[in-house]
NUKE-464657 format. One line per 8 residues: number of its first residue (from 1); for each residue x, y, z of C-alpha. Coordinates in nm, 2 decimals, decimal comma, padded with zeros to 4 digits. Layout:
// NUKE-464657
NUM	X:Y:Z; ...
//
This chain:
// NUKE-464657
1	04,89:02,98:-04,49; 04,61:02,93:-04,71; 04,38:02,64:-04,64; 04,17:02,45:-04,91; 03,89:02,28:-04,76; 03,77:02,04:-05,01; 03,41:01,85:-04,98; 03,56:01,53:-04,97
9	03,89:01,32:-04,96; 03,88:01,26:-05,32; 03,83:01,62:-05,41; 04,10:01,74:-05,19; 04,36:01,52:-05,38; 04,27:01,65:-05,68; 04,29:02,01:-05,55; 04,66:01,93:-05,39
17	04,76:01,79:-05,77; 04,70:02,11:-05,91; 04,91:02,27:-05,65; 05,31:02,30:-05,62; 05,53:02,00:-05,53; 05,64:01,81:-05,39; 05,39:01,78:-05,09; 05,40:01,60:-04,78
25	05,09:01,38:-04,69; 04,95:01,44:-04,33; 04,69:01,28:-04,11; 04,37:01,45:-04,28; 04,54:01,68:-04,48; 04,86:01,75:-04,75; 05,07:02,03:-04,74; 05,22:02,17:-05,07
33	05,52:02,32:-05,14; 05,45:02,68:-05,12; 05,35:02,61:-04,76; 04,98:02,58:-04,83; 04,73:02,30:-04,68; 04,49:02,12:-04,86; 04,22:01,94:-04,59; 03,90:01,82:-04,65
41	03,54:01,72:-04,49; 03,40:01,39:-04,49; 03,03:01,45:-04,62; 02,89:01,62:-04,35; 03,11:01,63:-04,02; 02,80:01,79:-03,83; 02,47:01,68:-03,73; 02,19:01,79:-03,51
49	02,20:01,73:-03,15; 01,93:01,48:-03,03; 01,61:01,61:-02,91; 01,64:01,48:-02,56; 01,98:01,66:-02,50; 01,77:01,94:-02,47; 01,45:01,79:-02,30; 01,47:01,41:-02,17
57	01,11:01,39:-02,22; 01,14:01,44:-02,60; 01,30:01,05:-02,61; 00,94:00,93:-02,60; 00,68:01,01:-02,86; 00,38:01,19:-02,71; 00,14:01,44:-02,90; 00,19:01,71:-02,60
65	00,59:01,74:-02,70; 00,46:01,88:-03,08; 00,56:02,04:-03,27; 00,93:02,03:-03,15; 01,04:02,35:-03,29; 01,45:02,50:-03,26; 01,47:02,76:-03,02; 01,88:02,82:-03,09
73	02,01:02,57:-03,37; 02,32:02,36:-03,27; 02,54:02,16:-03,42; 02,72:01,84:-03,30; 03,01:01,67:-03,49; 02,93:01,30:-03,61; 03,10:01,04:-03,39; 03,25:00,86:-03,69
81	03,45:01,15:-03,80; 03,50:01,37:-03,53; 03,87:01,34:-03,59; 03,86:01,48:-03,92; 03,69:01,74:-03,76; 03,91:01,82:-03,51; 04,21:01,83:-03,77; 04,03:02,11:-03,95
89	03,94:02,32:-03,67; 04,29:02,30:-03,59; 04,43:02,43:-03,94; 04,13:02,68:-03,97; 04,28:02,85:-03,64; 04,61:02,85:-03,80; 04,53:02,94:-04,16; 04,56:03,35:-04,25
97	04,32:03,26:-04,56; 04,02:03,01:-04,63; 03,90:02,85:-04,96; 03,60:02,70:-04,97; 03,63:02,41:-05,20; 03,24:02,23:-05,13; 03,08:02,08:-05,45; 02,94:02,35:-05,68
105	02,57:02,30:-05,54; 02,31:02,40:-05,27; 02,42:02,10:-05,06; 02,83:02,15:-05,10; 02,83:02,55:-05,02; 02,62:02,46:-04,68; 02,84:02,13:-04,58; 03,18:02,35:-04,56
113	03,02:02,69:-04,46; 02,87:02,48:-04,15; 03,25:02,39:-04,07; 03,41:02,75:-04,10; 03,10:02,88:-03,89; 03,14:02,60:-03,62; 03,50:02,67:-03,62; 03,44:03,00:-03,47
121	03,58:03,21:-03,76; 03,44:03,57:-03,78; 03,50:03,91:-03,85; 03,78:04,01:-04,14; 03,89:03,66:-04,18; 03,52:03,50:-04,26; 03,43:03,81:-04,51; 03,77:03,75:-04,69
129	03,69:03,34:-04,72; 03,73:03,24:-05,09; 03,52:03,03:-05,31; 03,65:02,75:-05,56; 03,40:02,60:-05,80; 03,52:02,27:-05,95; 03,29:02,13:-06,23; 03,61:01,89:-06,38
137	03,86:01,73:-06,14; 04,13:01,68:-06,43; 04,45:01,86:-06,31; 04,45:02,17:-06,58; 04,12:02,23:-06,50; 04,14:02,22:-06,10; 04,43:02,46:-06,17; 04,19:02,70:-06,38
145	03,94:02,71:-06,08; 04,17:02,79:-05,87; 04,29:03,10:-06,06; 03,94:03,19:-06,08; 03,83:03,21:-05,71; 03,53:03,42:-05,62; 03,45:03,55:-05,26; 03,21:03,32:-05,06
153	03,02:03,62:-04,99; 02,86:03,58:-05,30; 02,73:03,26:-05,18; 02,54:03,32:-04,88; 02,20:03,34:-05,06; 02,30:02,97:-05,20; 02,39:02,87:-04,85; 02,10:03,01:-04,66
161	01,88:02,84:-04,93; 02,04:02,54:-04,80; 02,02:02,59:-04,47; 01,59:02,69:-04,49; 01,59:02,32:-04,68; 01,77:02,13:-04,40; 01,57:02,29:-04,14; 01,23:02,27:-04,30
169	01,26:01,94:-04,38; 01,35:01,85:-04,04; 01,06:02,00:-03,90; 00,85:01,90:-04,15; 00,94:01,51:-04,13; 01,05:01,47:-03,80; 00,69:01,62:-03,62; 00,46:01,44:-03,89
177	00,64:01,13:-03,88; 00,60:01,14:-03,49; 00,23:01,28:-03,53; 00,10:00,99:-03,78; 00,29:00,71:-03,62; 00,16:00,82:-03,28; -00,21:00,81:-03,45; -00,14:00,47:-03,62
185	-00,02:00,30:-03,27; -00,38:00,33:-03,15; -00,51:00,15:-03,45; -00,27:-00,15:-03,38; -00,02:-00,06:-03,60; 00,33:-00,13:-03,49; 00,55:00,06:-03,73; 00,69:00,39:-03,82
193	00,49:00,62:-04,02; 00,77:00,82:-04,24; 00,63:01,14:-04,37; 00,88:01,33:-04,55; 00,83:01,65:-04,76; 00,95:01,54:-05,07; 00,92:01,13:-05,02; 00,55:01,13:-04,93
201	00,43:01,33:-05,24; 00,62:01,11:-05,47; 00,46:00,80:-05,32; 00,17:01,00:-05,37; 00,22:01,00:-05,75; 00,28:00,67:-05,77; 00,02:00,55:-05,55; -00,24:00,76:-05,75
209	-00,09:00,64:-06,08; -00,18:00,27:-05,96; -00,53:00,34:-05,86; -00,61:00,51:-06,16; -00,52:00,25:-06,36; -00,67:00,00:-06,13; -01,01:00,14:-06,19; -00,96:00,27:-06,54
217	-01,25:00,13:-06,74; -01,20:00,14:-07,14; -01,42:00,28:-07,40; -01,44:00,28:-07,76; -01,41:00,56:-07,97; -01,44:00,63:-08,34; -01,26:00,82:-08,60; -01,33:00,88:-08,98
225	-01,07:00,89:-09,25; -01,10:01,01:-09,57; -00,89:00,83:-09,84; -00,84:01,07:-10,12; -00,63:01,12:-10,48; -00,56:01,38:-10,66; -00,57:01,18:-10,99; -00,58:00,82:-11,08
233	-00,19:00,76:-10,98; -00,19:00,50:-10,68; 00,10:00,75:-10,54; -00,09:01,05:-10,54; -00,34:00,88:-10,27; -00,34:01,01:-09,92; -00,54:01,00:-09,61; -00,71:01,31:-09,39
241	-00,87:01,26:-09,07; -01,24:01,41:-08,95; -01,26:01,71:-08,72; -01,59:01,69:-08,57; -01,78:02,03:-08,57; -01,94:02,20:-08,26; -02,28:02,07:-08,44; -02,12:01,70:-08,26
249	-02,07:01,77:-07,92; -02,37:01,56:-07,82; -02,17:01,29:-07,94; -01,84:01,31:-07,82; -01,67:01,30:-07,48; -01,50:01,51:-07,26; -01,14:01,48:-07,49; -01,39:01,55:-07,78
257	-01,37:01,19:-07,95; -01,66:01,05:-08,12; -01,81:00,79:-07,91; -02,13:00,70:-08,12; -02,03:00,45:-08,42; -02,34:00,53:-08,60; -02,23:00,91:-08,66; -01,88:00,81:-08,75
265	-02,05:00,58:-09,02; -02,29:00,84:-09,13; -02,02:01,08:-09,19; -01,79:00,79:-09,36; -02,12:00,70:-09,62; -02,15:01,07:-09,69; -01,78:01,11:-09,83; -01,72:00,80:-10,01
273	-01,70:00,87:-10,38; -01,74:01,23:-10,35; -01,54:01,59:-10,46; -01,31:01,71:-10,20; -01,14:02,09:-10,20; -00,83:02,20:-10,05; -00,89:02,49:-09,83; -00,56:02,53:-09,71
281	-00,22:02,38:-09,77; 00,13:02,47:-09,61; 00,48:02,32:-09,69; 00,75:02,45:-09,45; 01,09:02,37:-09,40; 01,19:02,37:-09,08; 01,51:02,28:-08,86; 01,54:02,10:-08,48
289	01,85:02,22:-08,31; 02,06:01,96:-08,08; 01,93:01,87:-07,75; 02,14:02,06:-07,47; 02,41:01,89:-07,29; 02,31:01,67:-07,00; 02,22:01,76:-06,67; 02,20:01,47:-06,38
297	01,82:01,43:-06,44; 01,81:01,43:-06,80; 02,11:01,20:-06,79; 01,90:00,97:-06,59; 01,62:00,97:-06,79; 01,75:00,87:-07,12; 01,99:00,57:-06,94; 01,64:00,45:-06,80
305	01,49:00,47:-07,13; 01,78:00,31:-07,29; 01,95:00,07:-07,06; 01,65:00,06:-06,80; 01,92:00,17:-06,56; 01,72:00,33:-06,20; 01,81:00,67:-06,10; 02,07:00,56:-05,82
313	02,26:00,34:-06,07; 02,30:00,63:-06,29; 02,43:00,85:-06,00; 02,67:00,59:-05,88; 02,83:00,52:-06,22; 02,83:00,95:-06,30; 03,01:01,00:-05,96; 03,26:00,73:-06,03
321	03,30:00,90:-06,40; 03,39:01,22:-06,20; 03,58:01,14:-05,89; 03,75:00,80:-05,99; 03,82:00,79:-06,36; 03,81:01,18:-06,39; 03,62:01,13:-06,70; 03,31:01,36:-06,69
329	03,26:01,72:-06,52; 03,07:01,72:-06,18; 02,75:01,48:-06,25; 02,51:01,65:-05,99; 02,44:01,96:-06,20; 02,12:02,10:-06,26; 02,23:02,30:-06,55; 02,23:02,21:-06,94
337	02,43:02,49:-07,02; 02,83:02,56:-07,09; 03,02:02,89:-07,00; 03,14:03,04:-07,34; 03,50:03,04:-07,25; 03,48:02,66:-07,23; 03,43:02,65:-07,61; 03,78:02,67:-07,63
345	03,85:02,35:-07,45; 03,65:02,16:-07,68; 03,92:02,00:-07,97; 04,10:01,87:-07,63; 03,75:01,72:-07,51; 03,66:01,54:-07,85; 04,02:01,41:-07,89; 03,97:01,29:-07,55
353	03,62:01,10:-07,70; 03,79:00,97:-08,02; 04,06:00,83:-07,77; 03,82:00,67:-07,49; 03,55:00,55:-07,71; 03,69:00,44:-08,07; 03,32:00,36:-08,19; 03,30:00,72:-08,19
361	03,60:00,82:-08,39; 03,39:00,93:-08,70; 03,16:01,12:-08,48; 03,47:01,34:-08,35; 03,63:01,36:-08,75; 03,28:01,45:-08,88; 03,21:01,71:-08,59; 03,22:02,07:-08,63
369	03,42:02,28:-08,41; 03,37:02,61:-08,51; 02,99:02,56:-08,41; 02,90:02,79:-08,10; 02,53:02,71:-08,09; 02,29:02,75:-07,76; 02,45:02,56:-07,49; 02,72:02,80:-07,46
377	02,57:03,09:-07,23; 02,69:03,25:-06,96; 02,38:03,39:-06,82; 02,28:03,01:-06,77; 02,57:02,90:-06,58; 02,64:02,99:-06,21; 02,80:02,72:-06,01; 02,82:02,46:-06,23
385	02,76:02,36:-06,60; 02,62:02,10:-06,77; 02,77:01,72:-06,74; 03,02:01,70:-07,04; 03,30:01,48:-07,06; 03,69:01,61:-06,97; 03,99:01,62:-07,17; 04,11:01,29:-06,92
393	04,22:01,03:-07,21; 04,11:00,63:-07,08; 03,96:00,38:-07,26; 03,61:00,34:-07,18; 03,67:-00,08:-07,20; 03,86:-00,04:-06,91; 03,57:00,04:-06,70; 03,24:-00,18:-06,57
401	02,96:-00,20:-06,81; 02,70:00,08:-06,68; 03,00:00,35:-06,65; 03,09:00,26:-07,00; 02,74:00,31:-07,18; 02,70:00,64:-06,92; 03,00:00,76:-07,07; 02,90:00,69:-07,44
409	02,55:00,89:-07,36; 02,72:01,23:-07,26; 03,01:01,19:-07,51; 02,73:01,14:-07,75; 02,52:01,44:-07,61; 02,85:01,66:-07,63; 02,95:01,59:-07,99; 02,59:01,68:-08,10
417	02,64:02,07:-08,02; 02,89:02,04:-08,32; 02,67:01,91:-08,57; 02,42:02,12:-08,80; 02,06:02,12:-08,77; 01,78:01,86:-08,81; 01,62:01,98:-09,13; 01,26:01,84:-09,22
425	00,98:01,90:-09,42; 00,65:01,96:-09,26; 00,30:01,99:-09,45; -00,05:02,04:-09,34; -00,35:02,07:-09,57; -00,73:02,13:-09,47; -00,95:01,97:-09,68; -01,35:02,01:-09,71
433	-01,56:01,71:-09,80; -01,97:01,74:-09,84; -01,90:02,05:-09,60; -01,69:01,80:-09,34; -01,33:01,97:-09,26; -01,05:01,69:-09,28; -00,72:01,73:-09,20; -00,39:01,56:-09,33
441	-00,01:01,61:-09,17; 00,30:01,55:-09,33; 00,68:01,52:-09,22; 00,97:01,42:-09,43; 01,35:01,45:-09,36; 01,56:01,67:-09,58; 01,92:01,63:-09,36; 02,01:01,43:-09,06
449	02,25:01,69:-08,91; 02,28:01,57:-08,53; 02,05:01,32:-08,56; 02,29:01,09:-08,71; 02,47:01,03:-08,36; 02,13:00,92:-08,24; 02,03:00,65:-08,53; 01,65:00,55:-08,51
457	01,38:00,48:-08,76; 01,25:00,80:-08,86; 00,86:00,76:-08,91; 00,79:00,95:-09,26; 00,44:01,03:-09,38; 00,34:01,14:-09,73; 00,11:01,42:-09,86; 00,17:01,52:-10,23
465	00,19:01,89:-10,33; -00,15:02,09:-10,30; -00,26:02,40:-10,39; -00,56:02,61:-10,20; -00,88:02,55:-10,45; -00,75:02,25:-10,57; -01,06:02,00:-10,64; -00,96:01,63:-10,52
473	-01,13:01,31:-10,53; -01,24:01,10:-10,16; -01,26:00,72:-10,30; -01,39:00,62:-09,94; -01,46:00,70:-09,63; -01,35:00,46:-09,32; -01,46:00,43:-08,99; -01,18:00,33:-08,73
481	-01,26:00,17:-08,40; -01,04:00,27:-08,13; -01,04:00,20:-07,76; -00,92:00,43:-07,47; -00,62:00,33:-07,31; -00,54:00,35:-06,98; -00,24:00,55:-06,85; 00,09:00,34:-06,77
489	00,23:00,22:-06,47; 00,56:00,47:-06,40; 00,91:00,38:-06,51; 01,26:00,49:-06,37; 01,24:00,72:-06,65; 00,90:00,88:-06,63; 00,89:00,91:-06,27; 01,18:01,10:-06,30
497	01,06:01,32:-06,55; 00,78:01,34:-06,32; 00,98:01,48:-06,06; 01,17:01,69:-06,27; 00,87:01,88:-06,39; 00,61:01,85:-06,14; 00,40:02,13:-06,25; 00,16:01,88:-06,45
505	00,11:01,69:-06,13; 00,00:02,03:-05,95; -00,40:02,04:-05,84; -00,42:02,42:-05,73; -00,44:02,62:-06,05; -00,29:02,92:-05,91; 00,02:02,76:-05,82; 00,05:02,59:-06,16
513	00,07:02,89:-06,34; 00,35:03,05:-06,16; 00,57:02,72:-06,13; 00,83:02,73:-06,38; 00,89:02,39:-06,63; 01,21:02,32:-06,43; 01,05:02,35:-06,09; 01,08:02,03:-05,95
521	01,00:01,77:-05,68; 01,36:01,75:-05,47; 01,69:01,81:-05,65; 01,88:01,68:-05,89; 02,14:01,56:-05,63; 01,85:01,39:-05,41; 01,58:01,26:-05,65; 01,77:00,91:-05,65
529	01,83:00,88:-05,29; 01,43:00,96:-05,23; 01,31:00,70:-05,47; 01,58:00,44:-05,34; 01,47:00,52:-04,97; 01,11:00,44:-05,06; 01,21:00,12:-05,17; 01,43:00,06:-04,89
537	01,10:00,16:-04,68; 00,89:-00,08:-04,87; 00,67:00,17:-04,97; 00,77:00,09:-05,34; 00,79:-00,18:-05,54; 00,95:-00,30:-05,91; 00,73:-00,50:-06,12; 00,88:-00,59:-06,42
545	01,00:-00,26:-06,57; 00,75:-00,03:-06,39; 00,77:00,11:-06,04; 00,43:00,06:-05,82; 00,34:00,12:-05,46; 00,33:-00,17:-05,23; 00,00:-00,24:-05,01; 00,15:-00,07:-04,74
553	00,25:00,23:-04,97; -00,10:00,28:-05,11; -00,29:00,25:-04,76; -00,05:00,49:-04,62; -00,13:00,75:-04,93; -00,50:00,67:-04,84; -00,47:00,74:-04,46; -00,28:01,09:-04,48
561	-00,49:01,38:-04,60; -00,45:01,53:-04,94; -00,21:01,83:-04,87; 00,08:01,56:-04,72; 00,04:01,37:-05,04; -00,01:01,61:-05,35; 00,33:01,79:-05,48; 00,19:02,13:-05,44
569	00,34:02,24:-05,12; 00,70:02,09:-05,19; 00,66:02,22:-05,53; 00,59:02,60:-05,39; 00,91:02,51:-05,13; 01,13:02,43:-05,42; 01,00:02,75:-05,59; 01,07:02,95:-05,23
577	01,42:02,80:-05,17; 01,51:02,90:-05,52; 01,41:03,27:-05,47; 01,60:03,26:-05,14; 01,92:03,16:-05,36; 01,84:03,41:-05,58; 01,81:03,68:-05,29; 01,42:03,73:-05,38
585	01,32:03,63:-05,06; 01,42:03,59:-04,72; 01,50:03,29:-04,49; 01,26:03,43:-04,21; 01,00:03,46:-04,48; 01,01:03,10:-04,59; 01,07:02,94:-04,22; 00,82:03,10:-04,00
593	00,52:03,08:-04,22; 00,61:02,69:-04,23; 00,64:02,66:-03,87; 00,26:02,81:-03,84; 00,16:02,57:-04,12; 00,28:02,25:-03,92; 00,11:02,35:-03,61; -00,20:02,37:-03,79
601	-00,13:02,04:-03,97; -00,03:01,85:-03,59; -00,37:02,02:-03,46; -00,60:01,92:-03,75; -00,44:01,52:-03,75; -00,50:01,51:-03,37; -00,84:01,65:-03,38; -00,94:01,40:-03,67
609	-00,83:01,11:-03,45; -00,69:00,78:-03,54; -00,98:00,64:-03,72; -00,79:00,75:-04,12; -00,55:00,50:-04,01; -00,72:00,18:-03,90; -00,65:-00,02:-04,28; -00,29:00,00:-04,25
617	-00,20:-00,34:-04,28; 00,08:-00,49:-04,09; 00,43:-00,31:-04,04; 00,67:-00,43:-04,32; 00,95:-00,63:-04,23; 01,26:-00,44:-04,11; 01,07:-00,14:-03,98; 01,22:00,00:-03,65
625	00,95:00,05:-03,39; 00,91:00,45:-03,25; 01,06:00,55:-02,90; 01,42:00,48:-03,03; 01,70:00,77:-03,04; 01,64:00,93:-03,37; 01,94:01,10:-03,61; 01,89:01,30:-03,88
633	02,19:01,48:-04,06; 02,22:01,73:-04,23; 02,04:01,96:-03,98; 02,10:02,17:-03,65; 01,96:02,09:-03,33; 01,84:02,27:-02,98; 01,44:02,24:-02,92; 01,15:02,38:-02,76
641	00,79:02,27:-02,67; 00,48:02,43:-02,85
//
């Protein structure tokens, strides 16, 4: 008997639908016609044992217990789902062949692997476990996935990466939360100082931005524009902007802006009614290829910009479109590419889009399905691919408004892959006027291409066709008064963008060099939950369409050492975890240095004493006091004192 173990009931039912009928539904599983069985987890069926099980003293939060580091990691069943775990263990024992059908990501891999190992599977049976990767819950797509099973051994590095992340997060969160809560208590604070590997640096990003805006002082600066013409015709007039030379450095700020108005006025006067000469001129035809299909962060960012949806709203809607409606593929994806053979399904997918979204029928008709661009790239696809529509036909008018809007975004992004490039002309001129250098740029559309699907007003500028050495006339110089602008508060879109590309917020220049553009804070699947957690703990608040830190959140960041509130360490973690999944780093090489680092942080915090936390306001409403049983899912337990 072959046993398919899905991550959740909905995925299990989708697998069963693709297997021979008739089916017989039983408690926690489905028997199919050929004798095979489909069963499922209900999320994580296993969790860590409570610390006090191994040492009753750990029920009390005390400095002398820290750091608590597992000696032998163990798991126990989750009380609410223990019955399903018992069903799975019995079926696993009966099965001749196991098929792992966890979600195609790091967490999904670990979730089912934990159950298999907890059930005592070893030896040949363990090595023969197969992996089924499902990105699309439609029957035909699931059938294709079942026909393309891989060895689960191929995914050991991915599971190891998830295990390392889970254990490291537990070590970091539990120990540092206890450390700083105990310190805060000495200063009279009655709440829990929750410290997390991702949540704390994320709060730090927001708190620092808020502080920067509060302390910002706007300062004036000046630009000089030259109004030039090639002849006496009005349509031949254009403007060029002055580029200060090195000799002007004393009159500029650190960003190169001129801050002395007299200098700008002098330049404007010197170029008025003067001849000008073209030093260089380029006129190039350029192309812009269509944006890649969405990963989850890309979808959340665009939905936030267009509809002001929160990250959690988008994730919830996308999950429903995937599981309930089967209208899109797996939504928690970090990939923006598609397997090359998926191109064969394009005709069925676009037909479904035309059926589901009548407003897009013309877009489907105009699509050129022979185009096979950069999105189809096998080398950039592993466990899962980009989020795209499925070939399921169901009118979007039957969806709630959020789901309908999310479906439209995904469908439009997919259709853009079958449109020509956006073409435009770009001109650039260098003009010399009275020994000063001025530049002028212009951009004009030649053909819409894929941008026809994203209607928006294009800003075009004019620059006549010039020639090197050509003599022009500068009618007048103009001084433009400007003021420096404060940075803006984070919004849903910009905060997600910051989490997705954390390198620009990393302080360590050496670390910034090695981080990739895609290295982020958290993962595609966890970012929405982390943001919501900070709202729930009253560390973040919404002010209009912006996201700002609360007073408690800001004081918390001010109270913690910089290395805990900056994204440097967690960005490095994510890079190392990715390296583990690529077999470029070992589990021990990641976890053991972390344990040593943890000891140093705690020792330093205790030696510094509670004085850094005296300014914390009273605990927010709803906070739980410490010294209670703590349950943390997704990790393993068993502890020793250090």
